[in-house]
LUMRO-686894 format. One record per residue (C-alpha): x, y, z; residue in three letters. Coordinates in steps of 0.25 Angstrom, whole numbers, padded with zeros to 4 digits, always signed. Example, Ala and Ser with C-alpha at 12.3 -4.5 7.8 and 13.67 -1.06 7.14 Angstrom:
# residues 2
+0049-0018+0031ALA +0055-0004+0029SER 
//
This chain:
# residues 436
+0674+0586+0788MET +0666+0578+0778LEU +0667+0566+0788SER +0656+0573+0797THR +0646+0569+0786LEU +0648+0554+0789ARG +0639+0557+0800ASN +0625+0553+0793PRO +0616+0563+0801THR +0625+0575+0799PHE +0626+0571+0784ARG +0611+0572+0782HIS +0611+0586+0790LEU +0623+0591+0782PHE +0616+0587+0769ALA +0603+0593+0774ALA +0611+0606+0777GLN +0617+0606+0764VAL +0604+0605+0755VAL +0597+0615+0764ALA +0609+0625+0762LEU +0610+0623+0747VAL +0595+0627+0747GLY +0598+0639+0756THR +0609+0644+0747GLY +0600+0644+0735LEU +0590+0652+0744ALA +0600+0662+0747THR +0604+0666+0733VAL +0589+0666+0729ALA +0585+0675+0741LEU +0595+0685+0737GLY +0590+0685+0723LEU +0575+0685+0727LEU +0579+0698+0736ALA +0585+0704+0724TRP +0572+0701+0716GLN +0564+0707+0726LEU +0572+0719+0731ALA +0583+0722+0721GLY +0595+0730+0727GLU +0588+0729+0740ASP +0590+0714+0740ALA +0601+0715+0751GLY +0591+0723+0761ALA +0580+0712+0757VAL +0590+0700+0760LEU +0594+0708+0773GLY +0581+0709+0778THR +0577+0694+0774ALA +0589+0689+0781LEU +0587+0697+0793ALA +0573+0691+0794ILE +0580+0677+0793LYS +0588+0681+0805MET +0576+0685+0813VAL +0571+0671+0811ALA +0584+0665+0815TYR +0586+0673+0828VAL +0572+0673+0833THR +0568+0658+0829LEU +0581+0650+0831ALA +0580+0649+0846PRO +0565+0646+0845ILE +0568+0635+0835ALA +0579+0629+0843ALA +0569+0628+0855ALA +0559+0621+0846VAL +0569+0612+0840ALA +0572+0607+0854GLU +0558+0602+0855ARG +0557+0595+0841LEU +0563+0583+0833PRO +0576+0589+0826ARG +0573+0582+0813ARG +0559+0586+0812ALA +0563+0601+0816PHE +0574+0602+0806LEU +0565+0596+0794VAL +0554+0605+0797ALA +0562+0617+0796LEU +0568+0613+0783ASP +0555+0611+0777LEU +0550+0624+0782ILE +0562+0631+0776ARG +0559+0624+0762ALA +0545+0629+0762GLY +0548+0643+0765VAL +0559+0644+0754ILE +0549+0638+0744ALA +0541+0652+0745PHE +0553+0661+0743LEU +0552+0661+0727PRO +0538+0666+0727PHE +0540+0678+0735VAL +0539+0692+0729ASP +0540+0702+0740GLN +0552+0704+0750VAL +0543+0702+0762TRP +0540+0687+0758GLN +0555+0685+0757VAL +0556+0690+0772TYR +0544+0681+0776LEU +0550+0668+0770LEU +0564+0671+0776ILE +0558+0672+0789PHE +0551+0659+0789PHE +0563+0652+0782LEU +0573+0657+0793GLN +0564+0653+0804ALA +0565+0639+0800ALA +0580+0640+0798SER +0581+0646+0812ALA +0575+0632+0818GLY +0583+0624+0808PHE +0597+0629+0808THR +0600+0628+0823PRO +0593+0615+0824ALA +0601+0609+0813PHE +0615+0615+0819GLN +0611+0608+0832ALA +0610+0595+0826VAL +0623+0594+0821ILE +0632+0593+0834PRO +0623+0582+0839ASP +0625+0574+0827VAL +0641+0577+0826LEU +0646+0576+0841LYS +0661+0577+0837ASP +0666+0591+0837GLU +0675+0588+0824GLY +0663+0582+0817ASP +0654+0594+0821TYR +0664+0604+0816THR +0665+0597+0802ASN +0650+0597+0802ALA +0650+0612+0805LEU +0659+0614+0793SER +0651+0605+0784LEU +0638+0612+0788LEU +0645+0625+0785ARG +0649+0620+0772LEU +0634+0617+0770ALA +0630+0631+0773GLU +0640+0636+0763ASP +0633+0629+0752LEU +0623+0640+0753GLU +0635+0649+0750GLN +0642+0641+0739VAL +0634+0629+0732ALA +0620+0636+0734SER +0624+0649+0727PRO +0631+0643+0716ILE +0619+0633+0714LEU +0610+0646+0714ALA +0619+0653+0704ALA +0618+0640+0695ALA +0602+0640+0696LEU +0601+0655+0694LEU +0606+0653+0680THR +0594+0644+0676VAL +0583+0648+0686VAL +0578+0660+0694GLY +0582+0661+0709PHE +0568+0658+0715PRO +0572+0643+0710VAL +0583+0643+0720LEU +0573+0643+0732PHE +0568+0629+0727ALA +0582+0624+0730GLY +0581+0630+0744THR +0568+0622+0746VAL +0575+0609+0742ALA +0586+0612+0751GLY +0578+0613+0763PHE +0569+0601+0759VAL +0582+0593+0757GLY +0587+0597+0771SER +0574+0592+0778ALA +0576+0578+0771LEU +0589+0576+0775LEU +0586+0580+0790VAL +0576+0570+0790VAL +0586+0560+0786THR +0596+0563+0797ALA +0596+0556+0811ARG +0597+0568+0820LEU +0602+0565+0834PRO +0592+0567+0846ALA +0593+0581+0852ARG +0598+0582+0866LYS +0588+0590+0873ARG +0590+0601+0883ALA +0582+0601+0896GLU +0568+0605+0894GLY +0565+0619+0895GLY +0555+0630+0891GLN +0554+0633+0876PHE +0558+0648+0877TRP +0570+0644+0886ALA +0575+0635+0875ASP +0573+0645+0865VAL +0583+0655+0872THR +0592+0644+0877LYS +0602+0644+0865GLY +0603+0659+0866ILE +0606+0659+0881ARG +0617+0649+0879ILE +0623+0656+0868TYR +0624+0670+0874THR +0630+0664+0887ALA +0641+0657+0880THR +0653+0666+0877PRO +0657+0660+0864ARG +0643+0660+0858LEU +0642+0674+0862ARG +0654+0677+0854GLY +0649+0669+0842LEU +0636+0676+0842MET +0644+0690+0841VAL +0652+0684+0830MET +0640+0681+0822GLU +0639+0696+0819ALA +0652+0695+0811ALA +0645+0683+0803VAL +0632+0689+0801ALA +0638+0703+0797ALA +0646+0696+0786ALA +0636+0686+0782GLY +0626+0697+0780ALA +0634+0704+0770MET +0635+0691+0763VAL +0621+0687+0763TYR +0614+0700+0761VAL +0623+0708+0752ASN +0629+0698+0743THR +0617+0700+0733VAL +0619+0715+0733VAL +0634+0714+0732LEU +0634+0705+0720VAL +0621+0710+0712LYS +0622+0725+0715ASP +0636+0729+0719GLN +0644+0719+0709LEU +0632+0718+0699ARG +0633+0703+0697LEU +0622+0692+0696GLY +0615+0682+0704GLU +0626+0671+0702GLU +0636+0680+0708SER +0628+0682+0721MET +0627+0667+0722ALA +0642+0666+0720LEU +0645+0676+0731ALA +0637+0668+0741PHE +0645+0656+0736ALA +0658+0663+0740ALA +0654+0666+0754PHE +0650+0651+0755GLY +0664+0647+0749ALA +0671+0654+0760GLY +0662+0648+0770SER +0665+0634+0765MET +0680+0636+0765LEU +0679+0639+0780ALA +0670+0628+0783ALA +0680+0618+0776PHE +0692+0624+0784CYS +0685+0625+0798LEU +0686+0611+0803PRO +0701+0611+0802ARG +0702+0625+0807ILE +0693+0622+0820LEU +0704+0610+0823LYS +0714+0621+0826TRP +0706+0633+0829ALA +0694+0636+0839THR +0681+0642+0834ASP +0682+0655+0839ARG +0695+0660+0831PRO +0689+0653+0818VAL +0676+0660+0820MET +0681+0674+0823ILE +0690+0673+0811GLY +0679+0669+0802GLY +0670+0681+0807ALA +0682+0690+0805GLY +0683+0685+0790LEU +0668+0688+0788MET +0669+0703+0794VAL +0681+0706+0785ALA +0674+0700+0773GLY +0663+0709+0775VAL +0671+0721+0777ALA +0677+0718+0763GLY +0663+0720+0756VAL +0665+0735+0753PRO +0677+0731+0745LEU +0670+0721+0735ILE +0672+0725+0721ASP +0670+0712+0714SER +0663+0699+0714PHE +0676+0692+0717ALA +0679+0701+0730THR +0665+0697+0734LEU +0667+0683+0733LEU +0680+0683+0741VAL +0674+0691+0752LEU +0662+0683+0753TRP +0671+0670+0754GLY +0679+0676+0765VAL +0665+0680+0773ILE +0661+0665+0770GLY +0674+0659+0776PHE +0672+0668+0789GLY +0658+0664+0789PHE +0661+0649+0790SER +0672+0651+0800LEU +0662+0658+0810THR +0650+0650+0807GLN +0655+0635+0806THR +0660+0634+0820PRO +0647+0639+0827ILE +0642+0625+0830GLY +0654+0621+0837ARG +0653+0633+0846ILE +0639+0630+0849ILE +0642+0616+0852ASN +0653+0620+0863ARG +0642+0630+0869SER +0630+0622+0871ALA +0625+0608+0876ARG +0620+0598+0866GLU +0606+0601+0871ALA +0607+0616+0869ASP +0614+0616+0856ARG +0602+0618+0847GLY +0598+0630+0856ALA +0612+0636+0855VAL +0612+0634+0839PHE +0600+0641+0838ALA +0605+0653+0847ALA +0617+0654+0838GLN +0608+0654+0826PHE +0599+0665+0832ALA +0610+0674+0837LEU +0619+0673+0826SER +0608+0676+0816HIS +0605+0688+0825ALA +0618+0694+0819CYS +0613+0691+0805TRP +0600+0698+0809LEU +0608+0711+0810VAL +0617+0709+0799THR +0608+0704+0788TYR +0599+0717+0787PRO +0611+0726+0789LEU +0619+0720+0778ALA +0606+0722+0769GLY +0601+0736+0773TRP +0615+0742+0774ILE +0619+0737+0761GLY +0606+0742+0754ALA +0607+0756+0760THR +0622+0759+0762ALA +0629+0749+0753GLY +0636+0736+0754LEU +0649+0742+0759SER +0641+0748+0771ALA +0635+0735+0774SER +0648+0728+0773ALA +0655+0738+0783GLN +0643+0737+0793THR +0643+0722+0793LEU +0658+0721+0794ALA +0658+0730+0806ALA +0647+0722+0813ILE +0655+0709+0810GLY +0668+0715+0816ALA +0661+0720+0829VAL +0654+0706+0831GLY +0668+0699+0829LEU +0674+0708+0839ALA +0664+0705+0850VAL +0664+0690+0847ALA +0678+0690+0850LEU +0675+0696+0864ARG +0664+0687+0867LEU +0670+0674+0862TRP +0681+0671+0872PRO +0694+0667+0865ALA +0696+0656+0876ARG +0683+0648+0875ASP +0685+0635+0882PRO +0674+0625+0881GLU +0677+0620+0895VAL +0674+0632+0906VAL +0677+0632+0921SER +0666+0637+0928HIS +0657+0636+0941ASP +0642+0637+0945HIS +0640+0647+0956ALA +0624+0645+0952ASP +0624+0630+0955LEU +0623+0624+0969PRO +0636+0616+0973PRO +0628+0602+0972ASP +0624+0605+0958HIS +0626+0593+0949PRO +0634+0601+0939HIS +0643+0606+0950LEU +0645+0591+0956ARG +0649+0587+0943GLU +0659+0598+0940HIS +0663+0604+0952GLY +0661+0619+0957LEU +0671+0625+0947LEU +0672+0616+0935HIS +0674+0617+0919ALA +0667+0610+0908HIS +0662+0613+0894ALA +0653+0625+0897LEU +0640+0628+0890VAL +0628+0637+0894ILE +0617+0628+0900ASP +0609+0628+0912ASP +0621+0626+0921LEU +0629+0636+0914HIS +0621+0648+0911ARG +0633+0658+0910ARG +0646+0656+0904TRP +0657+0658+0915PRO +0664+0671+0915LYS +0678+0665+0916ALA +0683+0651+0911ALA +0695+0644+0917VAL 
//
């Protein structure tokens, strides 16, 4: 896995991801404690609303940002967004009203809605070999898990000597460090799609996504991921501080348990994906997450919480890490950025539902009711995903083109009935009903 770091461009991008996520992990802990300071026992509802605002920014702005990114230099686009994120975070220690938190969260996540899909789309252009790319996905998953392991542990250590607002300074440093590392990376030139209207480019990724069966199944599977993730991100602070009556350091360690489970799965995935295809691995991971959330009403000790959060984290990595491989199979290189943005927007639409549900149901009906509702949502999403994503999902698909004239260059090259690696594009606007 580590051999992928021999590529200097990926090494710089990986380092940028690491330092940004360490800072983000500090902000995750600090934001939970800020919500507790401002709202007390209603902190879960505040976090749920704040995270719902985050999802609104992701869902509405990611496709627009992808269309803008196609028209701008990659490096300048990524660096500018990192610096915007750093500037927004710098204001959070000074807020004293809940509405101010909501406003800053929107601006922060608007920048992230542009940065994350653009960053994801660069990696397969840097690493063309599928094995190297799979290793890179696992490494990037491990980097994201630093938000759940190293950052909370660092936060717990810092909280013994400083107040939680100081943690936001670490987040600012992380985003600035990320910008500096992206500046030093030699990014490959983007392969541009055919010129099109701006709003057509905004919707292009969504059109490709919703017309591809495996991506439709993936989109619904994200409901299971979002249901379990919302339970962790929204209600951990309430479980630890209200139900178990533990301190701030325990909340940080609970997030670390989730991250540890995810890291373990990321270490295992390159080997697993050598003998198993993406679909059963991802479905198994989603099933683990749903089962973990269903067990939340049984939590009676901190040890039980750590075990369940570890199981949910393991399933989270199994479902999220292979997504880049699925998108690479499903889009032309020139359309990859738009499809990554569509994945980002559509998957976070699920979080837009589950985040406020987790907080509001937990605050009004209790954590057990919240867990049961989210587990039910996850189970339904998993069942629908099994139906939408065919078990037989070949890359090369036999099809014809009744809509093209017989002398069309594509038919002259391939024949009337032909087979090739199929993706949705201008010549293939619908998926064939039957594959041979």
